[in-house]
C-alpha positions, 0 to 999 in steps of 0.5 A: 260645515253643511254641504251645498246641494244643487238639483241640476236640469240637463235639458232636452238631451243635447249636451249643447243645450245644457245651460252655462249655469248648469255646466259651471255648477257641475264643474264646481261640485265634488260629486254628481248623483246620476239616476239609473234604471238598472237595479244593479246600480250600473249606468248601462240604461242611464241616458243621464249618464251618457249626457254627463260623460259627454259633458266631462269629455267635452269640457275636460273635467272629472267628477265622482259619479254616484249611481241613484237607482230611479226605477220610475214606478211612481213609488214613494219608497223609491224617492225615500232610497233616492233621497238617502243616497243624495243625503249620504253624498252630502255627508261625504262631500262639500258640494253635490249635484243631482242631475235630471233630464229636461227641466226639474220643474216639469214631471221630474223626481226632483221635488219628491226627493226635495220633500223628503230632504226637507223633512230630514235636513231642513238646512240642506233643503233651504240652501239647495239650488235648483237649476232649471234646463231647456225642456223638450217641447222648447226644443221641439218648437225650435226644431220646426220653427213653430212657436208654442204661443204667440200673440194672445194664444195660450200654452197647455202641458197635458198629461195623457191621462183619462181623468182630471188633474190638478193644474198649474196656471202661468199668467204672463204679458200684463199691462202696467197699472192693471189690477189682478182681481180677475186672476182667480187663485186655485192653488198657491200663487206667487208673483215674480217682478223683473225675474233675473233683472235689476229690481227682482222681486218674488212674492209668495202671494198675488200682488194687487196691481202690476207695476213692472211689464216683466211680471209673472204670476204662477198659480201652482197646483195643489199637491 
């Protein structure tokens, strides 16, 4: 039987910011793959390991912890090795979690690893679930009681680099009935209606007209 893989976001560092869904997944799996910067695969330099230990202590559960050497060098060979560790864990266990700080969708190695898993084990990739988390900038906003965007303002997430980079754009707060011809697709647009609510629909295209207020468009960057 094929293993079940979860890519679990741990949020902004405070264990009380770990979502209920993330906690329930971690309690349900057989093993947790935990990134570490230590080449000897110890957890001495792993912030992620500290969070997992605190979670297990507070919520009274224990799991096998599998070290994943993640030197953060932006090196494809490193992602290959990380994916190999995760794949081996899935061979030995029925349910496996790989954990990451913050949110998996924001500058995480999760999607590099998933791209490799997709090539090597498509069924595992297809059935894999990514569990989102609270970002550092959401936490920062809450700490000082200042909104990230309000009214007609917008939010930008900008990497501190000295060159132009591809961008993902999020379009939200539409009016019911509005046409979407003014949204210019630069990457690959997905449309989300009533996400996580009754009548949820996800389209792998830009819908022509907004039918629900809870509609979100994401124009994902070209990789």
